[in-house]
N, C-alpha and C positions, 0 to 999 in steps of 0.2 A: 415450586415449579421453576424450571430452568435454573436451578440453584447452582449448576456447575459452569454457568457462563462466565468467562474471564472478565471481571468488571474493571480490573486495573492491571493489564499485562505489563506496563512499564515497571511497576514495583517488583514483580516476580522476576522479570528479566534482569534488572539491575542487581538484585540480590544474587541471582545465579552467577552472573559474570564476575561480581566482586569477590564472592567466595572462591571461585575458580582462580582469580588473580592472587588471593591470599595463599592458597595451597601451592601455587606455582612459585611464589616469592619466598616462602619460608625457608627452603633449603639454602638460599643464597644470603639470607639476612646476616649470619655471623661474619660474612666477608665484607659487608658494607662498612665503610669508614666515613661517617657523616661529617667529620671535621675536614677531611682533605679530599673527599670525592670517593669514587668507587674503587675498591680493591687496593687501597693504599697508594694510589697514584697521586699526582700533584695537580689534578684538574680542579682547583678551587675556583670559586666565583671571582670575577674581576674585582680587584680591590679588597678582597677578603684577607684577613690575617692568617698566615700559615703558621701553625703551631709546631714548634720544635720539641724534641724530647724534654729539654730543660724547661721550656715554658709549660709543657703539659704537667710536669711535676709541680711547678709553682701553682698552676691552676688547681690541681687536686688538693694541694695543701690549703688553699684559700677557701675551698668549699667545705661547708659543715657536713658532719656525718661521715659515713664510711668513704674510703678513698675510691672504691670501685662500686659502680652500680650493679645491682643484681642482674643476672642474665635475662630474667623476664623483663626488667625495665628497659634494658638495652634493646631487646627484641621488639618491644612495643614502640620505642622511638623509631627504630628502623622501619617497622611496618607502617607507621604513620607517614614517614617520608616517601615510602613507595606508593601508598594508596591514595594520598591526598591528590596527586596529579590525576589519578584515574577518576576520582570523584568530580574533578573539574571538567574533564573532557568526555568521559564515557567510552566504553569499548563495546563493540558488537559486530555482528555480521552485517554485510550489505545485503539487503533483502533481494536485490536483483542480480547478484554477482554471477550465478551460473548462466543466466539467460542473456545478460546484457551484452556479452561478447558475440552473440549470435543474432539477436533481434536488435532493432534500432536502439542506439545507446542513449543513456540518460543518467541522471543522478536523482536519488530519492531523498537526500537530506541536504541541507545547505546552512549557511550561517543564519543566525537569528535566535530569538528567544525560545523557539519551539523545536530546536534541533535536539534529537534524542537518538539513542541507538536504534538501529533497525530491528524490528521484532520478528521479521519474516524473511525467508529466503526461498528460492525456487530450484526445481530440479527438472531438467529437460529429459524427455523420453521421445525417441523417434527423430526423424529428420525435419527441420523447419521447412515450411511451405510445402508440406505433403499432408495427405489426409490422416496419416498415422501420428502426426506430431502432437505431443501433450506436454504441458507445463504444470507440474505439480508443486504444491506449496508445503513448506515446513515452518514450524514455529522456532523460537530461539533455542529450544532444547533439542532440535533436530527431529521432532516427531511430525509425521505427515498429518496435514489438516485439510479441511475444505475451505477454500476462500469464500464460498457462498454462505456457509453455516457457522464456521468456527472463528472467523475474524470478527471481533466486536464491531457493532455499528458505530457506537460512540467512543471517542477517545477518553473523555472524562465525564464526570457526573454533572457538569454544568450544561451539557447538551449544546455547546457552541462549536465543538470540533468533531469531525466525523472521519472515519477511515474510508478511503477510496481504493479500490483495486483497479489498477490501470490495465486495460485490455489492448488498446490501440494507441500507439504513440502518434503525436501530431505529424502531419505531412506524409504518413504512410497509408497504404491502400489495402493491405491484407485485413480481412474482416475477422479479427481474433475475438473470441468471446468465451466466457465461462460456460463450460459444458454442463448445463443444469440437469441433463438427463443421464449423466454418467456418475458412478461412485467417486466421491471426493472432489467432484466438479473441477477438474483441471481446466486450464485455458487451452483451447484448440482453435484451428482455423475453420470457420464455417464452410459447409459444402452445400451444393444444390445439384441434384441429378448427377452426383458423383464427381462434380467439378468444384475446385476450390473457389471461394468467393472473394472478390476484390471490389472495393467501392470505386466507382468511376471518378475521374477528374472532371469536375464541372467548372468551367472557366469562370473566374480566374484562379480557382483553388486547386491545390495539389493534395489529393487524399483527404483525410480528416483534418479539419481546421482547428482542432483542440486536442488535448490529450483526453481520450475517451475511455470510459470505464463504468464501474458500477459501485453502488453502496452495498456492502455485505449485510446480511441479515435483514434484507428487505425483499418483498415479493409483491408484484402486481397481479392480484388474483383474477383469473379470467372468468370466474363465476360470480364476481362481485361488481355491481355497477357503481361507478364513481358518481357521487352526488353532484359534483361540479361539472363534469363532462358528459354525463348520461351515457357513458360507454364503459365496458368492462376492461379489465387490465390485460396486458399482453403476455402474461405468464413468465415474466423475467424479473430479475432484480431491477431496481430503479436505476436508470442511466444517469451518468454524470459527464458534463462537458467542462473540463478543467482549463481555465483560460490564462494560466500563468505564462511566464516568458520562457520557461525551460521545456525542452523536448524530453519527455520521460521515457521509460522503458516498459515493455510488456512484462507484467508480473510485479511491478513495483506496488507497494502498499504505502500510500501517502496520507497525510492528514490535511483535510481541506476545510475551508470556511464556506458555508453555504451563503449564496448571494441572492438567488432567485430561482425561478422555475418556469418552464414552457410546457404547455399541454399539446403534444403532437397527437393527432388522430390518424393512425396507420391502419387502413382497411377496416375501419369500424372499431378499432381497439385503442384504448388510452395508452400512450407511451410517453410517460413523463420524462423530461430532460432537465436535470438539475444543473444550474449554472454555479460553479464553485471555483475557488482558487487555492492552490497549494499554500499552506501556511508558511512554508520556507521559501516562497517566491520573494525576490527582492522588493517587489511592489505590494506585497500582501497587506501591509499595514494601511494602505490607502483604501482598501475595499472592505465595506461593511454591509452593503445592500445593493440591489440591482441598479439603483440610480448611479452608483459609483462606477459601474461598468460603462454606462452612457457617458459619464464625465471623463474618465481616464482612458477609455478605449473606444473612442467614438467610431461608429460603423461596425463594431464587432457583433453586436446583437442583431443588426440588420443582416449582416453576412451569415450569421447563424441561422436566422429564419429562412433565408433563401437557400442555404445549403440543405437544410432539412426538408424543405419543400421539394427540391428538384433531384435529390441524390439517387432516387430509384427510377427516374424517368429514362435514363439510358438503358435500363433493363427491360423497357417496354411497359412499365407500370405507370399508373396515373400519379399526378402530383399528390403529395401528402397534404392533409388539411390540419387546421389547428383550432382548438377551443379558444374562447375569449377573443376571437378575431386576431389571433397571433400575438396577443399581449403577453409580455413577460410579467409574471407575478413576483411579488417581493419576497424577502427572506422569511417573514412570518408565515406567509402562505406556504412556502416551500417546506418549512419545518413541520407544518401540520400534515402535509402529504407524506413526508418521511415517516412521521409517527404512525400514520395509518398503514403504510406498507410494512412497517416493522411489526405491527400487530398481526397483519396477515401472515407474515413469515412465522411468527410464534404459533399461530394456529396450524400452519403447515407442518412445523416440526413436531407438534404434539398430536398430529393426526386428527385434528378437529375439523378438517375440511378435506375436500378431494383435491389432491395435488396432481392427479393424472400421472404422467410419465416423469414428473420431477423426482430426481434422486435426492433423498434427504440424509444419506449416510454422513455421519459426523463423529468426531472423537471427543468433543468437549461439552456438548449439551447432554449431560448425564441423565436427565429426566426424560429425554426424548426416546420414543420406541425405536428410533433409527440409529441410536448410539452404537458405535463399534469400538473394539479395543485397538490399541496401536499395532498389535500383531496382525489383526485383520486388515487394518489400513495398509500396512506394509505389504501384505500379500496382494492387495489390490494393485498397488503400484508395480510390483514385480511381474505382474501378468502383462504389462505394457512393454513393448520393445524398447530397449535402451540404446540401440545403435544410432550413432551420429556420424554424419559425413561432414568433416570440418571444411571441405572445399566449397560447399554450396550453402550460401546464406542470402541469396538475392531473391527479391520478390519476382515471381514469374508472371509478370503482367505487362501488357503493352501500354506504354505511356501515351494515351490519347486524351485530348481535351474535348469536352462536349460543350457547345455553346447553346444554352437553354434559357437564358434570361429573357424577360419580357420588358 
């Protein structure tokens, strides 16, 4: 069951890129001269001994065995010299490259022990800030995938790191979201009554106060009552508030550390909000649980609570409520909620529950009855307009602040 889920995408991606590098480098290997640099030039390392023809001859005479190495041995030496730097740094596509130039900019990887090649990239269709705009996802091989169903929830088997799909960059207003009811679930801007939706500025905040997104392969079942909140789910992937210092980009897939969770009750539905931090954030090593947020970012959790309480009031809706009197639960509690929503997603993909209008089309969950081929996935994307207007990339919203605090 779910046997085709990508358990370790890093390994597959690295193997693919390194094999490609080998194939690219082999035609040039005979021209590499490891003793004096590339192509017979004189660019040796500072302080290195430059070998003359005479000294080369003396060196060969001093070496035991044949005077000339076999071609295979020389090729192996050259290959190692080419590939070792690649193994140290890693090569790969930037997951956000196509969209970053048009949506708010950011970076998806940074210095630190968890830096790795980006495994996903995006492809824009339609004009940003219009109802037709869609942001589709591809894996490292260039195949179209669903960010909802095909990106693994967990980064590794230790269950300490999770993938997060960034939908809304910090300080922006456009309500971007995974289109759960469309095939391949691209990111789009939400609409209501035919109009694009923007979150209001509630003083003193500008737009979203974190990088906002979702955990893939999770689902809050609207037909299943949560034991701790006594309310059913909101029919979406579980939401994430990423509190790192970087402003990320729409469509980035990042690795996060789970710190805690808040139970928002939105019109009678449970809408969990995970508190997490990008593992590549400069301060990530300080954060391990929810108390570390209180310690190193004082006031941030209080601001989060107030933002979530009031952000719909400018639309004429009532204040949101919270379970547990607005208490942020710790990491252990959050991990149990994530585990539960992942099980709900599994049932959804295997058609063991009523998903309603949720679109479960996927390309990597082979046991799922909703599985499709890459050719079918490509045809889905090709049906969406690809026209882009390079001149317009501004959020079409009036910058007004609402004073709603009590």
